[in-house]
PyMOL commands that place a pseudoatom at each C-alpha (Angstrom):
pseudoatom trace, name=CA, resn=MET, resi=1, chain=A, elem=C, hetatm=0, pos=[-121.387, 78.116, -60.084]
pseudoatom trace, name=CA, resn=SER, resi=2, chain=A, elem=C, hetatm=0, pos=[-117.586, 76.836, -58.792]
pseudoatom trace, name=CA, resn=GLU, resi=3, chain=A, elem=C, hetatm=0, pos=[-116.486, 73.395, -58.744]
pseudoatom trace, name=CA, resn=ASN, resi=4, chain=A, elem=C, hetatm=0, pos=[-116.627, 73.488, -55.192]
pseudoatom trace, name=CA, resn=THR, resi=5, chain=A, elem=C, hetatm=0, pos=[-119.852, 73.976, -54.826]
pseudoatom trace, name=CA, resn=ILE, resi=6, chain=A, elem=C, hetatm=0, pos=[-120.425, 71.384, -57.032]
pseudoatom trace, name=CA, resn=PHE, resi=7, chain=A, elem=C, hetatm=0, pos=[-118.105, 69.259, -55.134]
pseudoatom trace, name=CA, resn=ARG, resi=8, chain=A, elem=C, hetatm=0, pos=[-119.820, 70.176, -51.533]
pseudoatom trace, name=CA, resn=LEU, resi=9, chain=A, elem=C, hetatm=0, pos=[-123.297, 69.525, -52.949]
pseudoatom trace, name=CA, resn=SER, resi=10, chain=A, elem=C, hetatm=0, pos=[-122.122, 66.523, -54.240]
pseudoatom trace, name=CA, resn=LYS, resi=11, chain=A, elem=C, hetatm=0, pos=[-120.814, 65.242, -51.115]
pseudoatom trace, name=CA, resn=PHE, resi=12, chain=A, elem=C, hetatm=0, pos=[-123.952, 66.391, -49.129]
pseudoatom trace, name=CA, resn=LEU, resi=13, chain=A, elem=C, hetatm=0, pos=[-126.199, 64.272, -51.373]
pseudoatom trace, name=CA, resn=SER, resi=14, chain=A, elem=C, hetatm=0, pos=[-123.995, 61.146, -50.779]
pseudoatom trace, name=CA, resn=LEU, resi=15, chain=A, elem=C, hetatm=0, pos=[-124.458, 61.476, -47.108]
pseudoatom trace, name=CA, resn=VAL, resi=16, chain=A, elem=C, hetatm=0, pos=[-128.090, 61.645, -47.129]
pseudoatom trace, name=CA, resn=LEU, resi=17, chain=A, elem=C, hetatm=0, pos=[-128.873, 59.310, -49.909]
pseudoatom trace, name=CA, resn=ARG, resi=18, chain=A, elem=C, hetatm=0, pos=[-126.480, 56.691, -48.690]
pseudoatom trace, name=CA, resn=HIS, resi=19, chain=A, elem=C, hetatm=0, pos=[-126.311, 57.396, -45.358]
pseudoatom trace, name=CA, resn=ASN, resi=20, chain=A, elem=C, hetatm=0, pos=[-128.270, 59.583, -43.230]
pseudoatom trace, name=CA, resn=PRO, resi=21, chain=A, elem=C, hetatm=0, pos=[-131.535, 60.827, -44.944]
pseudoatom trace, name=CA, resn=GLN, resi=22, chain=A, elem=C, hetatm=0, pos=[-132.477, 61.933, -41.449]
pseudoatom trace, name=CA, resn=LYS, resi=23, chain=A, elem=C, hetatm=0, pos=[-130.260, 64.397, -41.658]
pseudoatom trace, name=CA, resn=ILE, resi=24, chain=A, elem=C, hetatm=0, pos=[-132.869, 66.511, -43.577]
pseudoatom trace, name=CA, resn=HIS, resi=25, chain=A, elem=C, hetatm=0, pos=[-136.385, 64.373, -42.409]
pseudoatom trace, name=CA, resn=LEU, resi=26, chain=A, elem=C, hetatm=0, pos=[-136.033, 62.792, -45.929]
pseudoatom trace, name=CA, resn=THR, resi=27, chain=A, elem=C, hetatm=0, pos=[-137.780, 59.491, -46.370]
pseudoatom trace, name=CA, resn=LEU, resi=28, chain=A, elem=C, hetatm=0, pos=[-135.982, 56.653, -48.740]
pseudoatom trace, name=CA, resn=ASP, resi=29, chain=A, elem=C, hetatm=0, pos=[-138.124, 54.154, -49.876]
pseudoatom trace, name=CA, resn=SER, resi=30, chain=A, elem=C, hetatm=0, pos=[-136.984, 50.550, -49.355]
pseudoatom trace, name=CA, resn=GLN, resi=31, chain=A, elem=C, hetatm=0, pos=[-134.829, 50.569, -52.684]
pseudoatom trace, name=CA, resn=GLY, resi=32, chain=A, elem=C, hetatm=0, pos=[-133.489, 53.978, -51.732]
pseudoatom trace, name=CA, resn=TRP, resi=33, chain=A, elem=C, hetatm=0, pos=[-135.308, 56.210, -53.872]
pseudoatom trace, name=CA, resn=ALA, resi=34, chain=A, elem=C, hetatm=0, pos=[-135.823, 59.559, -52.673]
pseudoatom trace, name=CA, resn=ASP, resi=35, chain=A, elem=C, hetatm=0, pos=[-138.523, 62.533, -53.637]
pseudoatom trace, name=CA, resn=VAL, resi=36, chain=A, elem=C, hetatm=0, pos=[-137.046, 65.010, -55.678]
pseudoatom trace, name=CA, resn=ASP, resi=37, chain=A, elem=C, hetatm=0, pos=[-138.969, 67.809, -54.292]
pseudoatom trace, name=CA, resn=ALA, resi=38, chain=A, elem=C, hetatm=0, pos=[-138.407, 66.583, -50.856]
pseudoatom trace, name=CA, resn=LEU, resi=39, chain=A, elem=C, hetatm=0, pos=[-134.996, 66.315, -51.291]
pseudoatom trace, name=CA, resn=LEU, resi=40, chain=A, elem=C, hetatm=0, pos=[-134.400, 69.954, -52.550]
pseudoatom trace, name=CA, resn=ALA, resi=41, chain=A, elem=C, hetatm=0, pos=[-136.628, 71.242, -50.007]
pseudoatom trace, name=CA, resn=GLY, resi=42, chain=A, elem=C, hetatm=0, pos=[-134.700, 69.654, -47.175]
pseudoatom trace, name=CA, resn=MET, resi=43, chain=A, elem=C, hetatm=0, pos=[-131.363, 70.705, -48.789]
pseudoatom trace, name=CA, resn=ARG, resi=44, chain=A, elem=C, hetatm=0, pos=[-132.495, 74.101, -48.709]
pseudoatom trace, name=CA, resn=ARG, resi=45, chain=A, elem=C, hetatm=0, pos=[-133.199, 73.622, -44.913]
pseudoatom trace, name=CA, resn=ALA, resi=46, chain=A, elem=C, hetatm=0, pos=[-130.016, 72.520, -44.399]
pseudoatom trace, name=CA, resn=GLY, resi=47, chain=A, elem=C, hetatm=0, pos=[-128.674, 75.423, -45.658]
pseudoatom trace, name=CA, resn=PHE, resi=48, chain=A, elem=C, hetatm=0, pos=[-127.753, 74.617, -49.300]
pseudoatom trace, name=CA, resn=VAL, resi=49, chain=A, elem=C, hetatm=0, pos=[-128.598, 77.074, -52.287]
pseudoatom trace, name=CA, resn=ILE, resi=50, chain=A, elem=C, hetatm=0, pos=[-130.285, 74.647, -54.747]
pseudoatom trace, name=CA, resn=ASP, resi=51, chain=A, elem=C, hetatm=0, pos=[-132.788, 74.257, -57.323]
pseudoatom trace, name=CA, resn=ARG, resi=52, chain=A, elem=C, hetatm=0, pos=[-133.494, 71.452, -60.252]
pseudoatom trace, name=CA, resn=PRO, resi=53, chain=A, elem=C, hetatm=0, pos=[-131.369, 72.200, -62.371]
pseudoatom trace, name=CA, resn=LEU, resi=54, chain=A, elem=C, hetatm=0, pos=[-128.718, 72.616, -60.045]
pseudoatom trace, name=CA, resn=LEU, resi=55, chain=A, elem=C, hetatm=0, pos=[-129.085, 69.111, -59.065]
pseudoatom trace, name=CA, resn=GLU, resi=56, chain=A, elem=C, hetatm=0, pos=[-129.357, 68.044, -62.475]
pseudoatom trace, name=CA, resn=ARG, resi=57, chain=A, elem=C, hetatm=0, pos=[-126.118, 69.386, -63.182]
pseudoatom trace, name=CA, resn=VAL, resi=58, chain=A, elem=C, hetatm=0, pos=[-124.312, 67.610, -59.520]
pseudoatom trace, name=CA, resn=VAL, resi=59, chain=A, elem=C, hetatm=0, pos=[-125.758, 64.469, -60.842]
pseudoatom trace, name=CA, resn=ALA, resi=60, chain=A, elem=C, hetatm=0, pos=[-124.690, 64.890, -64.657]
pseudoatom trace, name=CA, resn=GLU, resi=61, chain=A, elem=C, hetatm=0, pos=[-121.112, 66.180, -63.783]
pseudoatom trace, name=CA, resn=ASN, resi=62, chain=A, elem=C, hetatm=0, pos=[-120.363, 63.510, -60.719]
pseudoatom trace, name=CA, resn=ASP, resi=63, chain=A, elem=C, hetatm=0, pos=[-117.429, 61.683, -61.823]
pseudoatom trace, name=CA, resn=LYS, resi=64, chain=A, elem=C, hetatm=0, pos=[-118.402, 58.675, -60.254]
pseudoatom trace, name=CA, resn=LYS, resi=65, chain=A, elem=C, hetatm=0, pos=[-122.094, 58.610, -61.404]
pseudoatom trace, name=CA, resn=ARG, resi=66, chain=A, elem=C, hetatm=0, pos=[-123.356, 58.319, -57.861]
pseudoatom trace, name=CA, resn=PHE, resi=67, chain=A, elem=C, hetatm=0, pos=[-126.402, 59.472, -58.213]
pseudoatom trace, name=CA, resn=ALA, resi=68, chain=A, elem=C, hetatm=0, pos=[-129.586, 58.117, -60.958]
pseudoatom trace, name=CA, resn=PHE, resi=69, chain=A, elem=C, hetatm=0, pos=[-132.832, 59.759, -61.330]
pseudoatom trace, name=CA, resn=SER, resi=70, chain=A, elem=C, hetatm=0, pos=[-136.146, 57.306, -61.918]
pseudoatom trace, name=CA, resn=PRO, resi=71, chain=A, elem=C, hetatm=0, pos=[-137.179, 57.150, -65.301]
pseudoatom trace, name=CA, resn=ASP, resi=72, chain=A, elem=C, hetatm=0, pos=[-139.729, 60.011, -64.723]
pseudoatom trace, name=CA, resn=GLY, resi=73, chain=A, elem=C, hetatm=0, pos=[-137.590, 62.485, -63.223]
pseudoatom trace, name=CA, resn=LYS, resi=74, chain=A, elem=C, hetatm=0, pos=[-139.097, 62.467, -59.868]
pseudoatom trace, name=CA, resn=ARG, resi=75, chain=A, elem=C, hetatm=0, pos=[-136.985, 60.300, -57.855]
pseudoatom trace, name=CA, resn=ILE, resi=76, chain=A, elem=C, hetatm=0, pos=[-133.194, 59.941, -57.137]
pseudoatom trace, name=CA, resn=ARG, resi=77, chain=A, elem=C, hetatm=0, pos=[-131.217, 57.734, -55.428]
pseudoatom trace, name=CA, resn=ALA, resi=78, chain=A, elem=C, hetatm=0, pos=[-127.287, 56.864, -55.047]
pseudoatom trace, name=CA, resn=SER, resi=79, chain=A, elem=C, hetatm=0, pos=[-126.355, 53.815, -57.093]
pseudoatom trace, name=CA, resn=GLN, resi=80, chain=A, elem=C, hetatm=0, pos=[-124.365, 52.350, -54.401]
pseudoatom trace, name=CA, resn=GLY, resi=81, chain=A, elem=C, hetatm=0, pos=[-122.358, 52.474, -51.370]
pseudoatom trace, name=CA, resn=HIS, resi=82, chain=A, elem=C, hetatm=0, pos=[-125.460, 52.600, -49.082]
pseudoatom trace, name=CA, resn=SER, resi=83, chain=A, elem=C, hetatm=0, pos=[-124.495, 52.004, -44.998]
pseudoatom trace, name=CA, resn=ILE, resi=84, chain=A, elem=C, hetatm=0, pos=[-128.394, 52.017, -44.861]
pseudoatom trace, name=CA, resn=GLN, resi=85, chain=A, elem=C, hetatm=0, pos=[-130.010, 49.026, -45.874]
pseudoatom trace, name=CA, resn=VAL, resi=86, chain=A, elem=C, hetatm=0, pos=[-131.791, 49.114, -49.061]
pseudoatom trace, name=CA, resn=ASP, resi=87, chain=A, elem=C, hetatm=0, pos=[-132.811, 46.871, -51.886]
pseudoatom trace, name=CA, resn=LEU, resi=88, chain=A, elem=C, hetatm=0, pos=[-131.252, 48.170, -54.849]
pseudoatom trace, name=CA, resn=GLY, resi=89, chain=A, elem=C, hetatm=0, pos=[-133.073, 45.884, -56.915]
pseudoatom trace, name=CA, resn=LEU, resi=90, chain=A, elem=C, hetatm=0, pos=[-129.798, 44.120, -58.530]
pseudoatom trace, name=CA, resn=THR, resi=91, chain=A, elem=C, hetatm=0, pos=[-129.377, 41.119, -60.273]
pseudoatom trace, name=CA, resn=PRO, resi=92, chain=A, elem=C, hetatm=0, pos=[-126.628, 38.850, -59.615]
pseudoatom trace, name=CA, resn=VAL, resi=93, chain=A, elem=C, hetatm=0, pos=[-124.480, 38.340, -62.980]
pseudoatom trace, name=CA, resn=LEU, resi=94, chain=A, elem=C, hetatm=0, pos=[-121.412, 36.533, -63.524]
pseudoatom trace, name=CA, resn=PRO, resi=95, chain=A, elem=C, hetatm=0, pos=[-118.520, 38.626, -63.067]
pseudoatom trace, name=CA, resn=PRO, resi=96, chain=A, elem=C, hetatm=0, pos=[-115.143, 38.582, -65.258]
pseudoatom trace, name=CA, resn=ASP, resi=97, chain=A, elem=C, hetatm=0, pos=[-112.082, 36.943, -64.414]
pseudoatom trace, name=CA, resn=ARG, resi=98, chain=A, elem=C, hetatm=0, pos=[-110.609, 39.135, -62.276]
pseudoatom trace, name=CA, resn=LEU, resi=99, chain=A, elem=C, hetatm=0, pos=[-111.978, 42.484, -60.702]
pseudoatom trace, name=CA, resn=TYR, resi=100, chain=A, elem=C, hetatm=0, pos=[-109.773, 44.857, -58.613]
pseudoatom trace, name=CA, resn=HIS, resi=101, chain=A, elem=C, hetatm=0, pos=[-109.789, 46.256, -55.232]
pseudoatom trace, name=CA, resn=GLY, resi=102, chain=A, elem=C, hetatm=0, pos=[-107.570, 49.642, -54.614]
pseudoatom trace, name=CA, resn=THR, resi=103, chain=A, elem=C, hetatm=0, pos=[-106.957, 50.977, -51.075]
pseudoatom trace, name=CA, resn=ALA, resi=104, chain=A, elem=C, hetatm=0, pos=[-104.448, 52.233, -48.950]
pseudoatom trace, name=CA, resn=THR, resi=105, chain=A, elem=C, hetatm=0, pos=[-101.538, 50.691, -47.517]
pseudoatom trace, name=CA, resn=ARG, resi=106, chain=A, elem=C, hetatm=0, pos=[-102.370, 51.126, -44.276]
pseudoatom trace, name=CA, resn=PHE, resi=107, chain=A, elem=C, hetatm=0, pos=[-105.462, 48.376, -44.435]
pseudoatom trace, name=CA, resn=LEU, resi=108, chain=A, elem=C, hetatm=0, pos=[-102.801, 46.066, -46.239]
pseudoatom trace, name=CA, resn=ALA, resi=109, chain=A, elem=C, hetatm=0, pos=[-102.008, 43.737, -43.245]
pseudoatom trace, name=CA, resn=SER, resi=110, chain=A, elem=C, hetatm=0, pos=[-105.566, 43.590, -42.238]
pseudoatom trace, name=CA, resn=ILE, resi=111, chain=A, elem=C, hetatm=0, pos=[-107.240, 42.972, -45.964]
pseudoatom trace, name=CA, resn=LEU, resi=112, chain=A, elem=C, hetatm=0, pos=[-103.916, 40.235, -45.764]
pseudoatom trace, name=CA, resn=GLU, resi=113, chain=A, elem=C, hetatm=0, pos=[-105.717, 38.564, -42.929]
pseudoatom trace, name=CA, resn=LYS, resi=114, chain=A, elem=C, hetatm=0, pos=[-109.437, 39.246, -43.065]
pseudoatom trace, name=CA, resn=GLY, resi=115, chain=A, elem=C, hetatm=0, pos=[-110.246, 39.445, -46.794]
pseudoatom trace, name=CA, resn=LEU, resi=116, chain=A, elem=C, hetatm=0, pos=[-111.813, 42.455, -48.083]
pseudoatom trace, name=CA, resn=LEU, resi=117, chain=A, elem=C, hetatm=0, pos=[-114.938, 43.837, -45.646]
pseudoatom trace, name=CA, resn=PRO, resi=118, chain=A, elem=C, hetatm=0, pos=[-117.587, 45.575, -46.697]
pseudoatom trace, name=CA, resn=GLY, resi=119, chain=A, elem=C, hetatm=0, pos=[-117.333, 47.566, -43.009]
pseudoatom trace, name=CA, resn=SER, resi=120, chain=A, elem=C, hetatm=0, pos=[-120.224, 50.251, -42.691]
pseudoatom trace, name=CA, resn=ARG, resi=121, chain=A, elem=C, hetatm=0, pos=[-121.551, 49.335, -46.261]
pseudoatom trace, name=CA, resn=SER, resi=122, chain=A, elem=C, hetatm=0, pos=[-123.584, 46.795, -47.634]
pseudoatom trace, name=CA, resn=HIS, resi=123, chain=A, elem=C, hetatm=0, pos=[-121.151, 45.704, -50.578]
pseudoatom trace, name=CA, resn=VAL, resi=124, chain=A, elem=C, hetatm=0, pos=[-117.411, 45.379, -51.162]
pseudoatom trace, name=CA, resn=HIS, resi=125, chain=A, elem=C, hetatm=0, pos=[-116.945, 47.777, -54.086]
pseudoatom trace, name=CA, resn=LEU, resi=126, chain=A, elem=C, hetatm=0, pos=[-114.565, 46.463, -57.047]
pseudoatom trace, name=CA, resn=SER, resi=127, chain=A, elem=C, hetatm=0, pos=[-113.614, 47.953, -59.932]
pseudoatom trace, name=CA, resn=PRO, resi=128, chain=A, elem=C, hetatm=0, pos=[-113.194, 46.415, -63.465]
pseudoatom trace, name=CA, resn=ASP, resi=129, chain=A, elem=C, hetatm=0, pos=[-109.812, 47.389, -64.042]
pseudoatom trace, name=CA, resn=LEU, resi=130, chain=A, elem=C, hetatm=0, pos=[-106.149, 48.389, -62.595]
pseudoatom trace, name=CA, resn=SER, resi=131, chain=A, elem=C, hetatm=0, pos=[-106.648, 52.104, -63.542]
pseudoatom trace, name=CA, resn=THR, resi=132, chain=A, elem=C, hetatm=0, pos=[-109.976, 52.554, -61.766]
pseudoatom trace, name=CA, resn=ALA, resi=133, chain=A, elem=C, hetatm=0, pos=[-108.662, 50.471, -58.772]
pseudoatom trace, name=CA, resn=ARG, resi=134, chain=A, elem=C, hetatm=0, pos=[-105.584, 52.664, -58.507]
pseudoatom trace, name=CA, resn=LEU, resi=135, chain=A, elem=C, hetatm=0, pos=[-107.363, 56.241, -58.516]
pseudoatom trace, name=CA, resn=VAL, resi=136, chain=A, elem=C, hetatm=0, pos=[-109.826, 54.958, -55.910]
pseudoatom trace, name=CA, resn=GLY, resi=137, chain=A, elem=C, hetatm=0, pos=[-106.777, 53.347, -53.706]
pseudoatom trace, name=CA, resn=SER, resi=138, chain=A, elem=C, hetatm=0, pos=[-105.069, 56.881, -54.310]
pseudoatom trace, name=CA, resn=ARG, resi=139, chain=A, elem=C, hetatm=0, pos=[-108.046, 58.820, -52.662]
pseudoatom trace, name=CA, resn=HIS, resi=140, chain=A, elem=C, hetatm=0, pos=[-107.155, 56.990, -48.970]
pseudoatom trace, name=CA, resn=GLY, resi=141, chain=A, elem=C, hetatm=0, pos=[-103.331, 57.195, -49.519]
pseudoatom trace, name=CA, resn=ILE, resi=142, chain=A, elem=C, hetatm=0, pos=[-100.743, 55.508, -51.222]
pseudoatom trace, name=CA, resn=PRO, resi=143, chain=A, elem=C, hetatm=0, pos=[-102.184, 53.145, -53.058]
pseudoatom trace, name=CA, resn=VAL, resi=144, chain=A, elem=C, hetatm=0, pos=[-102.105, 48.974, -53.253]
pseudoatom trace, name=CA, resn=ILE, resi=145, chain=A, elem=C, hetatm=0, pos=[-103.844, 47.028, -55.471]
pseudoatom trace, name=CA, resn=PHE, resi=146, chain=A, elem=C, hetatm=0, pos=[-105.846, 43.680, -55.156]
pseudoatom trace, name=CA, resn=ALA, resi=147, chain=A, elem=C, hetatm=0, pos=[-107.034, 41.220, -57.913]
pseudoatom trace, name=CA, resn=VAL, resi=148, chain=A, elem=C, hetatm=0, pos=[-109.857, 39.457, -56.920]
pseudoatom trace, name=CA, resn=ARG, resi=149, chain=A, elem=C, hetatm=0, pos=[-110.734, 35.908, -58.488]
pseudoatom trace, name=CA, resn=ALA, resi=150, chain=A, elem=C, hetatm=0, pos=[-113.961, 36.820, -59.314]
pseudoatom trace, name=CA, resn=GLN, resi=151, chain=A, elem=C, hetatm=0, pos=[-115.176, 33.835, -61.376]
pseudoatom trace, name=CA, resn=GLN, resi=152, chain=A, elem=C, hetatm=0, pos=[-113.588, 31.483, -59.091]
pseudoatom trace, name=CA, resn=MET, resi=153, chain=A, elem=C, hetatm=0, pos=[-115.589, 33.200, -55.907]
pseudoatom trace, name=CA, resn=GLN, resi=154, chain=A, elem=C, hetatm=0, pos=[-118.790, 32.911, -58.050]
pseudoatom trace, name=CA, resn=GLN, resi=155, chain=A, elem=C, hetatm=0, pos=[-118.409, 29.498, -59.176]
pseudoatom trace, name=CA, resn=ASN, resi=156, chain=A, elem=C, hetatm=0, pos=[-117.847, 28.857, -54.780]
pseudoatom trace, name=CA, resn=GLY, resi=157, chain=A, elem=C, hetatm=0, pos=[-121.403, 30.491, -54.498]
pseudoatom trace, name=CA, resn=HIS, resi=158, chain=A, elem=C, hetatm=0, pos=[-120.600, 34.295, -54.116]
pseudoatom trace, name=CA, resn=LEU, resi=159, chain=A, elem=C, hetatm=0, pos=[-122.790, 36.907, -55.770]
pseudoatom trace, name=CA, resn=PHE, resi=160, chain=A, elem=C, hetatm=0, pos=[-122.266, 39.862, -57.730]
pseudoatom trace, name=CA, resn=TYR, resi=161, chain=A, elem=C, hetatm=0, pos=[-123.549, 42.553, -58.841]
pseudoatom trace, name=CA, resn=ILE, resi=162, chain=A, elem=C, hetatm=0, pos=[-122.966, 45.742, -61.426]
pseudoatom trace, name=CA, resn=SER, resi=163, chain=A, elem=C, hetatm=0, pos=[-124.618, 48.875, -60.277]
pseudoatom trace, name=CA, resn=GLU, resi=164, chain=A, elem=C, hetatm=0, pos=[-126.020, 51.705, -62.389]
pseudoatom trace, name=CA, resn=ASN, resi=165, chain=A, elem=C, hetatm=0, pos=[-122.646, 53.619, -62.687]
pseudoatom trace, name=CA, resn=GLY, resi=166, chain=A, elem=C, hetatm=0, pos=[-120.661, 50.501, -63.476]
pseudoatom trace, name=CA, resn=VAL, resi=167, chain=A, elem=C, hetatm=0, pos=[-119.300, 49.591, -59.813]
pseudoatom trace, name=CA, resn=TRP, resi=168, chain=A, elem=C, hetatm=0, pos=[-119.158, 45.584, -59.078]
pseudoatom trace, name=CA, resn=LEU, resi=169, chain=A, elem=C, hetatm=0, pos=[-120.666, 44.515, -56.132]
pseudoatom trace, name=CA, resn=THR, resi=170, chain=A, elem=C, hetatm=0, pos=[-120.451, 41.899, -53.646]
pseudoatom trace, name=CA, resn=GLY, resi=171, chain=A, elem=C, hetatm=0, pos=[-120.091, 40.132, -49.915]
pseudoatom trace, name=CA, resn=PRO, resi=172, chain=A, elem=C, hetatm=0, pos=[-116.774, 40.031, -48.044]
pseudoatom trace, name=CA, resn=VAL, resi=173, chain=A, elem=C, hetatm=0, pos=[-114.280, 38.890, -49.891]
pseudoatom trace, name=CA, resn=PRO, resi=174, chain=A, elem=C, hetatm=0, pos=[-112.201, 35.939, -48.231]
pseudoatom trace, name=CA, resn=SER, resi=175, chain=A, elem=C, hetatm=0, pos=[-108.166, 36.255, -48.462]
pseudoatom trace, name=CA, resn=ILE, resi=176, chain=A, elem=C, hetatm=0, pos=[-107.850, 33.407, -50.599]
pseudoatom trace, name=CA, resn=TYR, resi=177, chain=A, elem=C, hetatm=0, pos=[-109.591, 34.839, -53.523]
pseudoatom trace, name=CA, resn=LEU, resi=178, chain=A, elem=C, hetatm=0, pos=[-106.846, 37.705, -53.173]
pseudoatom trace, name=CA, resn=ASP, resi=179, chain=A, elem=C, hetatm=0, pos=[-103.833, 38.423, -55.274]
pseudoatom trace, name=CA, resn=LEU, resi=180, chain=A, elem=C, hetatm=0, pos=[-101.700, 41.427, -54.492]
pseudoatom trace, name=CA, resn=VAL, resi=181, chain=A, elem=C, hetatm=0, pos=[-101.003, 43.252, -57.738]
pseudoatom trace, name=CA, resn=GLU, resi=182, chain=A, elem=C, hetatm=0, pos=[-99.492, 46.556, -57.190]
pseudoatom trace, name=CA, resn=GLU, resi=183, chain=A, elem=C, hetatm=0, pos=[-97.573, 47.233, -54.501]
pseudoatom trace, name=CA, resn=PRO, resi=184, chain=A, elem=C, hetatm=0, pos=[-96.425, 50.796, -53.341]
pseudoatom trace, name=CA, resn=LYS, resi=185, chain=A, elem=C, hetatm=0, pos=[-92.875, 51.651, -54.581]
pseudoatom trace, name=CA, resn=ALA, resi=186, chain=A, elem=C, hetatm=0, pos=[-89.947, 51.270, -52.401]
pseudoatom trace, name=CA, resn=HIS, resi=187, chain=A, elem=C, hetatm=0, pos=[-89.579, 54.994, -52.497]
pseudoatom trace, name=CA, resn=GLU, resi=188, chain=A, elem=C, hetatm=0, pos=[-92.887, 56.103, -51.709]
for i in range(1, 188): cmd.bond("trace and resi %d" % i, "trace and resi %d" % (i + 1))
show_as sticks, trace
zoom trace
């Protein structure tokens, strides 16, 4: 199976498990879980040639660990990034002093004015380190990195969570908690 096929399957899984399960007539429960057999049947109806071993490979090889199987292996869900309402059952945790957010330079002015907003997603996604934030930001163009004063936010009543794949999640981040730590180089 080619890397391109694995990538396409992963993108489609993201679509149906995070945003639009109806596309393949899939039902998610309130915590975002879908029956694996129903997912496979829906994907096949949508034209994807996939079986259980290939699904397991897609989940295992996803570099961002976006998906998780239930302990019994009968259900699957996205770990975070939903634009549909699900309760991932996450417990608030004390964040480190700083977390990071990588984005593209074209969003810089808006973020400086409005802060970080979840957009269509349930949460703002934050990285535990600069290198991860830089990688995330570069997916969208020339990266710019913000440090989020997470402990200060938490002390002021904001909640933080860690998804199953290590992504930090929170609500909107007001600009007063942001520090620009990496701007694009002048020649970029």
